[in-house]
N, C-alpha and C positions, 0 to 999 in steps of 0.2 A: 517394426520400427523403420521409419523413413530415412533414407540417406539425407544427411543435413544439407547437401548441396542442392537437392531438388525441392526442399521445403520452403514454401512461401508462407510467411507469417504476417498477418494483419494485427497491428497494435493500435488500440484506441487510447485516447488520452495522451497523445504524443507531446502535447504542449505542457504536460505536467512532469513532475520529477521522475516518477517510475517509468512511464511510457517512453520518455526521452532516453533513459538509460537502457531500457530493454532494446529499443531500436538500434542504438549505437553499439551495444555489445553484440547484437546479432550480426550487424554489418561487419564489424571487426572480425567475426568468426565465419565470414563468407556465407551467411544465410541471406535469403531473399526477404528483406524486411520492408513492410509498408507501414509507415506511421501516420496516423490521422488525428486531427484535432476537431473541435466543434465547428470551425470555419470550413473544414473539408466535408464534413458529414454531420447532419443533425440526427443523432442516434434515436431521438424520440419520434422520428418520422418513419413509420414502418415501411411504407412504400419506397422511400428514398434509400433506406438501409438495404432492403431486398435487392433493388436494382444495382446499387453500388457494389455490394459484396458479391453478388452473383457474377457481375462483370469481371471482378478482380480474381475470383476463384482461389481464395487462399486455402492452404492445407490446414491452417490453424489460426485461431483468433485468440489473442491475449487481451482481455477486456480490462484495461486500466482506468478508462474514463469514469468519472463519478462526480456527483455533487458532494463535495467534502467540507463545505462551510458549516461546521457543526452547530454554531449558534444561530446562523441564518436559517438553517433547516427547520428550527422550531417555529419560525414565523412564515417561511416560504415553503410550506408543506407540499404544495402541488408541484413546484419546480423540482424539489428534491425527489418526489415520487416519479415524475416523468423521466428523469435521467436515470435514477438508480434502479427503478423497477421496470418501467416500460421500455427504456433504452436497452436494458439487459435482455428483456424478453425478445425484442426485435432482433438483436444480434444472435441470441441463442436459436431462434427460429430459422434464420438463414443459415446458421452453422449446421443445423440438423439437415436442412434441405441439400446442402453441399457435401455433407459427410465430413465436415472439417472438425478438427479437435477444438475444444472450447475451454478456455481458462478464465475464471471470474476472480478478480481480486477483491477480497472482502476485508474485514476489519475486526480488531479487538472489541469494537463497540457493539458487536452482536451479543456480548455477554453483559451480565448485570454489574460486574466489578465488585461483587461481594467476596468476602473471605480473603485469605492471603496465600492460598495454594494455586499453582498454575492451572489454568483451564486446559483440559485435554480436548482433543478434536471431537470426541463424541459427547461432550457435555451439552446439556440442554441450553440453547441460547435464550437469553432473556434481556433484551436491550432496554435501556432506561431513557433513551431519547429518540427523537425523530430520525436523526441520521442513522443510528444503529438499527432502528426498525426498518428503514428503507433498504439498508444493505442486507439485512436478514431476508426481507421479501425478495430481494434480488437473488440470493442464494436459493430460496425455495423455488423461484421461477426456473432457474437453471436445472435444478434437480427434477422438476416436473416435466420440462420440455425435452430434456436430453437423457439418453441412456448412459453415456459416458461423459464425464466432466472432471475438471480440476477446479476446486474452490480453495483459494489460498488466502488465509487471514493474516494480515500484517499490522504492524503498529509503529507509531512514533517515527514516521518516515522523514529522512533528510537526504537531499541529493543536490546536484549541481544546478539543475534547471528549475529553480523556483524558490519560494520563501519557505523557511522552516525554522525550527527552534534554535538550531546552531547559528544560523545567520542572524537571527533576532538578538541572541545573546551577544554575539560579536559586535553588532551595531550599538546596542545599548551600553556595552562595556566601554565603548570609545568615549562616552561622555559622562558616564556615571561610575562612581567608586563603590557603590553599594546597590544591590538589587534584592527584592523579595521574590522568592520562588517557592511554589507549592512543593511540600515534602511528603504529602500523604497519598499521592497517586503513584503507583508503581507499575513499571512495564519494561519493555525492551526497545531501545532505539533500533531503527533499521536503516542502513545505508543502501540507497537504491542501486548503487553500482554493484554491491554484493548480491542483492536480491535478484537483480536482472540476470546474473549468471545462473542462479539456481532455477529461475523460472524457465529459462531457455533449455537448461538440462532436462527439466521436468517435462516440458511440452514435447520433447523428442522421445518420450517413453510412453508406455501404456499403463503407467502406474497411477491410475485415476483415484479420485477421492478428495476428502477434505484434509488440508494441511495447514499448519501454523508455521509461519516463517518470519524470523527476525534475527538480528545479530544476537550472539550468545550473552548471557548475563542479564541481571535485572537491576534497576535503579529507580530512584524517585526523580522527578523533574529537577529538584534541587541538587541531587547528586550529579545529574547530567550536566547542569550548569557549571558546577564546581570543576568538573573534569574538563569541560570546554575551556574555561579560563586558565586552568592549570596548564593544559597543553599549548594554549595560545600565548602563554607567558603574560597574561593580563592580570593586573592586581585589582581584582574586583571582589568585594566581600558579598557572599551569598547568604542572605537571611532566610531561614526556613520558615514558611508560613503554612497554615492549614487551608484547605479548599474553601472553607467557610470565610476565611479572610480575603479570598480572591473570588468573589461571586461572578459567575458567567451565566449567560442566558440558558445554555444547556448544561445539565449536570454531567460531569465527566466520571467515567468509571474509576474507582479508587484502585482496583486491582486489574491490571491489564496483562498480568503474567500469563504466558501461554506455553504449554508444553510442546516441544517439537519432536515428540517420540515417533510420530508417523514418518517424518523425514528419515530418521535413523533406521526405522524398521524397513523402509523401502530402499535403503542403500544410498540415499542422497547425502552429500557432504554438508555438514552444518556450517553456518556462516561464522566468520571470526568473531571475537568478542567485540562488544560495542565500543570499548575504549580504543581498540585497535582500529576500528572503523572511523572513529572521530579523528584519529591521527592521520589516516589516509585522506579523509575528507578535507581537513585543514590544509594539507599539502596540495590537494586539487584546487582549493579555493585560492591559495597563494599563487599558483601558476596561472589561474584565470585573470588575476589582477595585472600580471606583468604585460 
């Protein structure tokens, strides 16, 4: 295990919610962090990736960058593949060349969403949409190219640096007294501030493998919305509707519950409850406004 003070960590997707928090948590704890977005490096350009990363010589790469527009992915298949599969391969290749640790951030969308029991880390993935398929192919590329790797599947992300369900609900709640929210898709919200801590703890170990990581507890999107309004003291009525009543271009998994047994087995501290995370996030948002 490397001394934290000497570890240089490259984080892709710095302009997104998770990458941003990973970089800032690392800096806060004295780690040598380099955060990059698509303007800094085109991860789909193999030669560019090789030159950039070899010059930087990181000890570890946390690959948060992804094409995450789930509906758009159904129509823009090539763009989705270039980023989620080719981009991942390019980074994994240079990581191998440097002997750097590699962490790939994946998603609940690699699963079919069938049933109502939590998916365990070893369950057979079976994605139902293009986004999930591309992220699963990214996982497969990492496993093929590297001997040691971290694959961390996350779900329902919200953080300070970007748009997410919490911000959307707060915005809609300002002008509407009633909202229809889907109540037949279940999962776990994940606060990127909490997740960032875990990922940085993880990358500083040799406890490789596939992990599921999210805040504790499960809920539907409607439950999530109700809790946001309750904590924000907003008087908004949430009407529960079915996925069929809210059609989207890409089909969403109904069951995104994931077991975090692997975290426990490897001695990692589980994240706080999602309700606790919402409370801290709302506080963070209120400070941002001032």
